[in-house]
C-alpha positions, 0 to 999 in steps of 0.5 A: 057039062059032060060030052055025050057024042061026036057027030060026024057031018054037019047036018048030022049035028044039025039033026041031033041039035034039032032032038035036043031041043024038042026033048028040052035038054041043055046044050051046045055043040062044042066046037061047033062054030069054028067050022065056019070061020075060015073057009078051006080044007077041012082039018078034023082035029080043028072042025071037031064037034061035041055034043055037050049036055048038063049032066043031069041029062046025060042019059036021056041024051045018049038014049036019044043019040043011040035010037038015032045012030 
């Protein structure tokens, strides 16, 4: 899997995840669960999420994200 995009917020990550699911793209959000483990201040270095997709679906995923932004 390769990195495609780093969402700026939880809501943006949710919308992008829904978009990937709608188009049948295999993905996972690296670092997606860490921010919910502990309450407290948000540290970008610890809470950064990254959309990871299969190599053969990367171009489609990039195109979808680009059209979303």
